N, C-alpha and C positions, 0 to 999 in steps of 0.2 A: 208865798207869792213873790215873784220877782218884781221889783219896783222900776228897773231901768231896762230899756230896750238894748239888747246886745248887738253890736255890729258883727260879732263873730257868730257864725251859725254852724251847727253840727252838720255832718254829711247826711244825706238822705238815708244811706245804708245804715248809719248808726241809729237813726230814728226808727227805721223799719225793724231793726234787730233788738230794740229796747224791750225790756220786760216791765210789766206793770202799767198802771194808768199814767197818762201824761196829757198835758194841755200845751199846745203850741199856739201862742198869740202872735200874729203878724200885724205890724203897724209901725208907727214912728212917733217920737216924742212931740213933734210939731203938729201932728194930725189932730184936729179938733174932735173928730169922732172917736179917736183913740183916747184922748184925754177924758171925754165924757163917759167912756165905758169903764174907766179905771175903778171908780167906787162900786160899780155893779160887779165887776170881776172880783174885787177884794171881798165884797159881801158874800158872793157865791163860793169863793174858795175857802172861806172860814169853815173849819171842820173837815177839810179834805187834805190833811197833811200828807197822805200817801200819794197824792197826785203831784208828779213833777211838772213844774211850770217853766216852759221855755218862752221867753219874751224876745222875739226876734225883730230887729230893725229891718224892714223890707223896703224894696225899691226896684227900679228897673235893673234887669240883669242879675238879680240876686237868685242864685240857683235853688235854694230851698223853697222859697215862696213860689217860684215858677213850677217846681215839681209838684206842688200842691194846688196849682192853678189858682193862686190868690189873685183877685182882681180889685177888691175893695178892702179898706182897713176900718176898724180892726176885723180880722178874720180869726176866729177861734177854731182850732182843730182839736177834737177830743179823740185820744188814741188809747187803745188797750192792747198791750203787747205789740206795739208798732202798727196796728191796723186802725184805720180811721173808723170810728163808731158814730160820730156826730160832727156837725160843722155849724157854726153860727157866724153870720156876717152882720156887722153893726148891731149887736144885741141892744135891745131897748129896755130890758129889765133883768134884774138879778135872778128872777124866777126861771127865766128861760135858760140861763147859764147853769143854775142849780139842777134843773131837769137833765141837761146834757151831762153834767158831772155825775149824776146818779147812774148814768148808763155805763160809766167807766169805773166808778168808785161807789158801789151801792151801800156800803157800810161806812158812813162818814165817821171820822174820829172826833 
């Protein structure tokens, strides 16, 4: 699991062409909802080493977040081979994140 929001974001075409399971987390370090979600995400990601975690600092005019129509933070996008399988906005429990992760990584490590 990535600990720091990256100000550098991959191109949408790179995401769409990616292989395997991935989680894109849109948010920002100063966002209270994002900070509150961190232990939930960490707990859920435990045992899912195969899932690539992109932690993207989002904001107005950021192209990747706009391409996914992100409105609130944190927004978690669960992808399998570049296709969106599930989405969570402001998750309130690690169980809902775990359930979404199982959709993209059914055999956790």
